N, C-alpha and C positions, 0 to 999 in steps of 0.2 A: 385242575391246566395238564393238559396235554401236548408235549414237542411231537411236531407230525413234518418230518422230507416230505415233500411230495415231489414224485422227478415222475421223470418219463422215458417206458423205458422203449429196445425195441427203433433207435430216434433212426432214421436214413437223409446219410450226409447233415446233421446234430439239426433235424425238424423232425417229424410225427411224432409216434412213438402214442402207446398208449400209456394215459396219466395215472400215478399211483402216489397214493399216497400208503411210505413206511412212517411204524411206531419203532424203533426201535430195542424200544422203559416196555417193554409189558405191561410187566409182569403181577402188577395192580391193578389193572383196566380189566371188568365185570365184561360180559362176552354185548353187554346189549349198553358200554358203549365203544366198544371195536364198531357194533353197528353203525353206532351213534358216529363218528371217523366217514364210515363208510356212508351213506346214510349224505353228509355234509357235505361232500366230495360230489358225490355221485359217479363214481370209480373202487371198481380192485382194491384196497382197502390191503396191505403185508401187515402185520403185529409178529415183532421179534420176543418169546419170552427164553427164559434160564429150561438149561440138556433136561427135560424126567428124567435122566438117570447113563450112565459109566460111561451108555453105545451114540450114543451122539453130541455137537456142542452148545444146542440149539432146539426150541424146539419152533414152530411157524406157525401162526394159526391163519386166515383169509375171511373173508365178505365182503358181503356186493350188500346193498342195502335190502335190498330181500332176508337173504339168507348167508350163511356161514359154509366157502366152499373144503371143500378136503383138501382140495391142491387149484393153488394159484401159480405158470412161471414166471408170466415179469413178475408179478411178487413177490419171488423170493427173491428174484433175476440182481431185480430194486434194492432187498434187503441189503444184500450179501455186497451192492453195492456203495449204498450209504454206511455199510458196519469196515468196510476198510477202509474208504474217505473220511472217517473218523479214529482209524487205530484199534482195533472190534474187535483186530477178531484174532483169534490164537491164534491161524498159520492155512497157511494156502490154497489148501485146503479141507475142510468143513464134512462137517458129517451134523445133519437137519431129518430135525421128528417132523413129519406133519400128519395127518390126516386121515391120506393115501399112502402113509410107508415112507420108507427112510431118500431120501435126495442127499447126494454130496452132492459141494461145490467149489468152484474153479478155482481164485482171484491170484493171476497172474495181477501184478505188480512189477514187471518192466516198466524199463526211464521212467521216468518222472511226469507220463501222459495217465490219466483216467486208469481205476482197475477193468483190465476185461475178464470179465464172470463168466460163462460157465456151468453147468448145470446136469446130471443125466437127470433123465428116465432108461428106462426100462423097456425092454424089445416089448415092441409090441407088437398087438393081436386086433385082428383084421377080418373082417368076414363079412361078406355076397350078403348083400339087405333078400326079404323076397320080391315077385314081381307085383304083391299086393303092395308093401311098405314103396314100391318107388313109386309108386303111382301119386299113393297116398304123398310124400314131397314134393313131386311133381306137383299137382296140384293148390300145392302150402302154397311153394313159389312162382301158379301162374304161370309155370314153365312142359314146352310135351320135349317128347326124349329127341327129338329133329333139333333141338340146344342144345344134344347134348352127347359129346365124342360114345365113339362106340368101349366103351367103355360100363362098368358097375353100380351104383353106388354102394356104397360102402361105412356101417362102422367103423370104427377102427377109436382104441382105447393102448392109451402109456401110462398115466393117470383117473383123466375124464376120456370118456366116451363121447367120440362126436363124429357127426357123420357126413363123408367126406362126394361132395357130387363133385362129377367130370362134365363139369360146362365147356362148352365147342370154343373159343376161344378167352380174353380179356375184355371184353370189347360186348359182348352176353354180360359174363360177369359183372361184368361196373352197371350195368339198367337192373339190375336188381331191387328193385323197391319193395325191402323184408314186412312185416308187416307181424306185431307183436302174437297178437293173442292166439291168431294161428298157426305160427310154429313155434310158439307157448305148447300149443296142446297135440300134432302131429310132432314131440320131440317128448313129449311124453307117454308116444302112444309106442313111436319108432325102439324105446330106451334111451334114449342120446340125450350127451346137455349141450346140442347147441350145433344149429347145417353149419356146414362152412363147405362152400361150394366155392369150385376150382380150378385151374384154367394154365394155359402152360402157355409161359412166354417163352427161354429160350431154351429147349431140352438138353438143347450141347456144351452150357451158357450149368446147366445142375437153375435154373434157377422161374419161379413158377409163382404169381400169380392168386388169394383165397379171397375169403370176408367168412366173419362168423358171424352170425344171428345169432342169441345164444337164446335160448331155456327159457331164461328165468329174474336172469337179473339186476331187473328195473331201463332197463335202456332195450332200442332195438339191437344196433352191432355195434362189437368194439374190434380197435383200429390192429391191433394188434392182438393174436390168440396164442403165446408157446407151446403150450402145451397141446393145440389142435393143426397145430404146425410141428411140432413131435406123432401125430397121429401120421396127420398126412404125408410125413415122409415117408411111417412103415406101408404106407398105400401104394405110394411112387415107387418105390418095391415090390413088394409084391403087384401091383401088371405095368411092373418091365419098363419103364418113362426115367428110370436112371439106375445106376450098374451099382452090380456090391460091391464101392467100394468107398474108401473114407475123405471121400471128398470134401468137400463146402458144399450141400442142397442152402439157395437165395430164397424162401417166401416173403412176399412184398408185401402186405394188407395196407385197409384203411385209403387205397385211392381213392376212393364213393365217398367219402369224410374228410374231404381235402387233412389229412393227416397219414402220408404212402411212410411206411413204414415199413423198415426192412427184419425178419428175424432165419437168423445162422442156425444148420441141422448138421452135428456129424458122427456118423456110424458113429459104433465099435463090431469090432470082431471077431471073431475064436474059431479060426480057419477060412473059412466056406457061410457059417451059422454068423446072424446080430446075436447080437446078445443086450444090447440097449443103443441107446444116444445121448451128447452131448449139445444143449442146444443154452445155445448162445447170442449176444446184440448190445445196442451201444445205452446208453445212460445220460441222460444227464437231469442234472439238477436247475431242481423250474422256482421253491422257494425252499421258504424254511415259514412252517408258522406257529406261532403255540392256539389251543385249542381249550374254554373250559368244554367238561362235559359231563355236569351234573344233574341238566331237563335230561337226559340221553335215554332215549325209549326202551322199555322191557325187551328180552330180549331171549328167546330157548340157549340156554348153556350147550350146542353141544351138533 
């Protein structure tokens, strides 16, 4: 029997967010059982294991219904939130090993409210795509260049590569209809794990809106995607859409799914040079459930 906490991460005014099953005692779960949890709920799932060494406090693993992921921002935030609410964190700052590298989590328990959680992401890398790749993406999404701002389509990455597509407006953004099979093929050709079209909501307030069409997660769209929002933040900086300071950037996502979500990003600087960012958002508990996973299907432990 496996205890699973289902939380919504990156909620907006207590609603929306990305559903995420969390198992905080996963040391005895084989890969097949982890994948079975993700398949049962149909969402990215996070699993907490003991630290593999002295340099970290925990090891986290992440699964979607079809495969394991190297990193999942909202599952990391959700797992830290669950650990904090259960009194299982050794400190307010913890080091986590993931398959994409080390992550630092910051948990603020000030006052009597819910824990506030942020996680570190490395400095983003942003690359303009070629004209041929741009045409591939536009064809896949049934768009023309007239539907976009006069900005490049870019691959950006902090933990996983996302493709940033600058839509002309929020209305055009939310009119997109994803088709998973062509999107998966397109992402494979351009070296991306998901298409992330975005639009300016209120530039002065550093508020933007986005949608995430994942490459091969087993569902056509995400309500909130933390590492995509972190990658977007560096794209916004590169394109001059935000100033070079550590004020909050807000990315709204999930409106087209009737699950409006709020993701918050803050840059860190060493002088004028960005050195990374902090990714955070609100979390709510949906339910606690006990699953029997003896019949889990086999999965490669990789």
